[in-house]
Residue, then its C-alpha position, 0 to 999 in steps of 0.5 A: x530450354x523447351x523452346x518457349x522463347x522460340x514459340x513466342x517469337x514465331x507467334x508474336x514476332x518478338x525478339x526474345x533470346x533463344x538457346x544457342x545450339x552449341x550449348x544446352x542451357x537455360x536462356x530465359x532467366x526471370x520474366x521478360x516482356x515485349x510487344x507484338x509486331x505488325x500492330x498487334x496490341x498485345x503485351x507478351x511476357x516470357x517467363x523462366x521455365x520450370x524444372x531448370x537445372x540452373x536453379x536445381x531444387x530451389x523452385x521458389x521463383x518458378x512457383x511465384x513467377x507461374x502464379x504471377x503469370x496466371x494472375x495477370x494474364x488473359x491467355x496463359x500459354x503452357x508449352x510442354x512436350x508430347x512425351x510428358x503428357x500423362x506424367x505428373x512430375x514430367x508435366x509439372x502437375x505438382x507445380x500447377x496444383x500449388x499455383x492454382x491453389x494459391x491463386x484461388x486463395x489470393x484472387x479467387x474471390x475477386x476474379x471477375x473474368x476467366x483465364x484461357x489456358x492455351x496448351x501447345x503440345x510440342x514435338x507431336x510426332x506420335x500417332x496419338x491424336x490431339x483430342x486424346x492428348x487434350x482429354x488426358x490433360x483435361x482429366x488431369x486438370x479436373x483431378x487436380x482441381x478437385x484435390x485443391x484445398x479451397x477456401x470455405x466460400x469457394x468449396x463448390x467452385x468448378x474448374x470451368x468457372x475460372x479457366x477455359x482450355x484450348x489445345x494445339x500441337x506443333x511438330x518437331x522443329x528440327x525433324x519437320x521444320x517446314x511443317x512446324x513453320x506452317x502450323x506456327x503461322x496458323x496458330x499466329x492467326x488465332x492471336x491476330x485474326x478476329x475472324x478466325x474460329x480459334x481467336x483467343x482474345x475474346x471478351x470473356x478474358x479481358x482484365x479491363x486494366x488501363x495501359x497506364x495503370x498496368x505497372x501499378x497493377x502488376x506490382x501490387x500482384x507481384x507483392x501479394x505473390x511474393x508475400x504469400x508463404x504457401x509458395x515457400x516450399x523447401x527443397x530436399x537439402x532444406x528439408x534435410x537441414x531442417x530435420x538435422x538442425x532440429x535434432x542437433x538443437x534437441x541434443x544440445x539443449x539438454x545439458x543447458x536445461x539441466x544446468x538451468x533446472x538445477x537452480x530454478x527451484x531456488x529462484x522460484x522459491x524467492x532466493x537470490x542465486x548469486x551464481x545464476x549468471x555465470x552458470x547459465x552463461x557457460x551452459x548457453x555458450x556450451x549449447x551454442x558451441x555444440x549446435x554450431x559444430x554439428x549444424x554448420x555443415x548443412x544448408x547455410x540459410x536453414x542453419x542460420x534460421x535454425x540457429x537464430x531460433x535455437x538462440x531464441x529458445x535458449x534466451x527465452x528460457x534464460x529470460x524467464x529464470x533471469x526475470x524471476x531472479x530480478x523480481x526476487x531482487x526487486x522484492x527483497x530490495x523494496x522490503x529491505x529498504x522499508x524495514x531498514x528505513x523504519x528501523x534506522x529512523x526509530x533508532x536515530x530519531x535525531x539524525x536527518x531524514x534525508x541523510x538516513x534514507x538517502x544512504x540506505x537507498x543508495x545501498x539498496x539500488x547498488x545491490x540491486x544493480x549488481x544482481x542485474x549486471x550479473x545476469x547480462x548477456x551480450x547481444x540478447x534482445x531483452x533488458x531489465x530497464x523496466x524492472x530498474x524503473x519499477x524499483x525506483x518507483x517502489x523506492x519512491x513510494x516507500x520513501x513517501x511512506x517513511x516520510x509520512x511515518x517520520x512526520x507522524x512521529x515528529x508530530x507526536x514528539x512535538x505534541x508531547x513536548x507542547x502538552x507538558x508545557x501547556x498542562x503546566x501553564x493551564x494548571x498555573x493560570x486556572x489555579x489562580x482564576x483572575x482576569x489574567x487567566x485566559x490571556x495567560x492560557x492563550x499566550x502559552x498556547x500561541x508560544x507553544x504553536x510558534x515553537x512547534x511550528x519552527x521545529x516542524x519546519x526544520x524536520x520537513x526541510x530535512x525530510x524533503x516534504x514538498x512545499x505544497x504539503x507542508x501547510x497540511x502538516x501545520x494544520x494537523x499540528x495546530x489541531x493536535x495542540x489545540x485538542x491537547x489544550x482543550x483536554x487539559x482545560x477540561x481536566x482542570x474544569x472537571x466537577x471535583x476540580x471546579x468545586x475545589x477551586x470555588x471552595x478555595x476561592x470561598x475560603x480565601x475570601x471568607x476564612x482569611x482576612x486581607x492580610x492572609x491570616x485566619x479569621x477568628x469570628x467574634x460575636x461582634x463580627x457581621x458573618x452573614x455579610x462576609x459570607x454572602x460577599x465571599x460566596x458571590x465572589x466564588x460563584x462569579x468564577x464559574x462562568x469564567x470556567x465555562x467557556x474558553x476566551x480566545x480574544x487574546x490569542x493571535x493565532x486563534x483570532x486569525x484562524x480562518x484567514x491563515x488556515x490554522x486548522x484543517x477544513x471541516x474542524x468544528x472549532x467552536x464546539x471545543x470552546x465550551x468547557x462546561x455546559x449550562x446544565x452541568x454549570x447549574x449542577x456544579x452551582x448547587x453542589x457548591x452552594x451545599x458545601x458553602x452552607x456547610x462552611x457557613x454553619x461551621x463558622x456559626x458553630x465556632x461563634x456559639x462555642x466562643x460565646x459558651x465560655x464561663x460568664x464574667x459574673x461567674x468568675x467574679x462570684x468565684x473570686x468573692x467566695x474563694x478569696x479567703x481560701x486563696x489567701x490561705x494558699x498564698x500565705x502558706x508555703x506548703x499549700x503554695x508549693x502543693x498548688x503550684x506543683x498540681x497546677x504545673x502538672x495539670x498545665x503540662x497534661x493539658x498542653x500535651x492533651x494527656x487528660x484521656x490517658x491520665x483518667x484511664x490510669x486513674x480509673x485503673x488504679x481505683x479499680x485495683x485499689x477497690x479489689x485489694x480492699x475487697x479481698x482484704x475484708x473478705x479474708x478478715x471476715x473469714x478468720x472471725x466467723x467461718x460459717x457465717x462468713x461463707x453465707x455473708x461472703x457469698x451474698x457480699x461477693x455477688x453484690x460486690x461483683x455486681x457493683x464492680x461490673x457496674x463501676x467498670x462498665x461506667x469507667x469503660x464508657x467514660x474512658x471511651x468517651x474521653x479517648x474519643x474526644x482527645x484522640x480523634x478529630x470530629x468529622x464536622x469542621x465545627x468541633x474546634x473545642x476538643x480540649x473543653x470536651x475532654x475536660x467535661x468528660x473527665x469531670x463526668x468520670x470523676 
């Protein structure tokens, strides 16, 4: 209500509304536009005045409209009263400082032309000259410019680089109406007459904005002004509301933080605090209630903003604790699923994988969701959907690990079952090395693979193994079965086992006839030919043991086409069981053992030939015929011979000649001692003195002879007992009884 619209109407012939004389109030609200009359090509903006009572302390629009006018205008008319010159608040110097500072920040670096600040001092009725008033205003503007917070690149900029200033005055409209109209018309010439010395629309102020582009230019400038926060300066009520709302929030948040801090250590230690949701929700509602009760009395907009910030602070602190709780629940759920899943699968190996893991997974997810739901707060901007998704991903990863461990366990079980069967099949066929040996082994391997594949397929379907991953498990199983087969084969073809098999084959061919009965070699038998044939037959088995023959295996024959083994597996190397060098060594050792068997057979034939010759038997019959007849025809001799013969037969049959000879030698020694003792006593009774000398020498001789006889007896006894009680280390000692007989005769 300072007469801005009245002045513009006088200067440019515009039709802006002016104040009604009947009431004192603001007329111009916002920004109005009009064009000059009398062909004046000028766009005039009538801007709402500053410090109006209608807006009170809210000067937000005043600042923005002033900055907008300063930014787009070539000439900015500043209307002020004379009595406000030299006053800071009365002349709105604070507003001018804010506007100039923000204008410099927003448009200072882009400004190409100056702006004319056209000061019109109204109601100039004092004797103070206009030059003095202009000097005061210039001084105030220079001081304001120097105090501006300029951008770094404009630190050296001066007021004159951006603005020119022109000062005019008008008398009081009511007290000097004629003079006011005359001077106003004179001022009008400065805007219309280019020849006038004070013409204002000079080339230095041109914005060079086309008329058709001005709306877009003005709109972009306004958006830039409105979006700048430096103009949003609070009012006194807003400042008070901000201060009090901050105080109230600080008091209200205290009990809330105490409640949260009471459970925070437990949550941070990894525990699941069941009462966390209820406890913190009650504390949050109590804090909001205390804040609303006290802060709602202050500025509404400030209260709403501060309440939103307070809620954000509460929810931020809650979210940190809640997130920690959810992370604990996530870790616990994953750990429980992994440990319990492994335990249940080990305790119930026959139960299906999908059922065991599925039930456990549902229980874990249900418990985790219950923990998350207990922390829900209506209206909060955050959720735990990402943690739920993370749990699903972790459970899926753990399920894959459990599935892998289950498949490894299944492979071990199938491998162990197949190993037992394969070991028996291999031992059976390699124990009878004939033409059906390798076909039988390969048939057993194929059957084991078919059975193991069927069981593995059932387990994979139960565990939910993807079809693409099943072939890899099949290959791992086949490799394990073949490795076990090769291991069992190599155990069967070890050096000692091969020598045993070759010697068994040699003995079966050499020591036993076609009917399987032991051979008794006779002088007429061709032992050399038999031995050569048997040894050649046994040695022919060694190459069979040297390499696995897979020609009869359907699985192994088509291994490359079917992808039977994993890629990179060196199958060919596993076929060699006995290397050539090792085969030569085994052959040498077998030859030595075969030679020992051959010598044993030879010695057996010599022992058979060393029996009593027939001519000796005939001579004994001829010479002992009379004695034999005497015995046969004398009953006493016949009975005695029969008894002695029967006793000798029994002793011979039981192999008791050794004990009999030892007993006889012992009895002979005892009898000798008794006789010697009896003779000594007899001599002592007849010739005491002589007997002493004689007995001394006799005793020494007798003792010497006794010791000699005893030593001979012991030697023969040991010889006899060694012949009958233990077997010879050489396989040729087949005639133990004959040796015992000869040893007994030697002792006698």
